[in-house]
C-alpha positions as CSV (number, residue, x, y, z in Angstrom):
1,X,31.2,-67.2,-88.0
2,X,33.9,-64.6,-87.9
3,X,33.3,-61.1,-86.7
4,X,34.9,-58.0,-88.3
5,X,37.8,-57.2,-86.0
6,X,39.9,-54.1,-86.3
7,X,43.4,-55.4,-85.7
8,X,44.8,-52.0,-84.9
9,X,42.8,-51.8,-81.7
10,X,44.1,-55.1,-80.4
11,X,47.8,-54.1,-80.2
12,X,49.4,-54.2,-76.7
13,X,51.7,-51.3,-76.1
14,X,54.4,-51.7,-73.4
15,X,56.1,-48.7,-71.7
16,X,59.8,-49.6,-71.7
17,X,60.9,-46.1,-70.9
18,X,61.2,-46.2,-67.2
19,X,63.9,-46.1,-64.6
20,X,64.3,-47.9,-61.3
21,X,65.4,-45.8,-58.3
22,X,68.9,-46.6,-57.0
23,X,67.6,-47.5,-53.5
24,X,65.0,-50.0,-54.8
25,X,65.1,-53.6,-53.5
26,X,65.3,-55.0,-57.0
27,X,68.9,-53.6,-57.2
28,X,69.9,-55.7,-54.2
29,X,68.3,-58.8,-55.7
30,X,70.1,-58.1,-59.0
31,X,73.5,-57.7,-57.3
32,X,72.9,-61.0,-55.5
33,X,72.0,-62.9,-58.6
34,X,75.0,-61.4,-60.5
35,X,77.3,-62.6,-57.7
36,X,76.4,-66.3,-58.2
37,X,79.1,-68.1,-60.2
38,X,77.9,-69.2,-63.6
39,X,79.7,-72.5,-63.3
40,X,77.1,-73.5,-60.7
41,X,74.5,-73.8,-63.4
42,X,76.1,-76.5,-65.4
43,X,73.5,-78.9,-66.9
44,X,76.0,-81.8,-67.1
45,X,76.0,-82.4,-63.3
46,X,74.0,-85.3,-62.1
47,X,71.8,-83.5,-59.6
48,X,70.4,-81.2,-62.4
49,X,69.2,-84.2,-64.4
50,X,65.5,-85.2,-64.0
51,X,64.9,-88.2,-61.8
52,X,63.4,-91.4,-63.5
């Protein structure tokens, strides 16, 4: 029923050693998201609750 798998060959390696150029669009998006006030994300406000 089970095949003989070699688990060392199934590992997913991620390259986390990269840099984003300073003129890349993602930096503009990041600055915009960082400029949003955190208090605007309160979960206690009524309009953030699911509708019944």
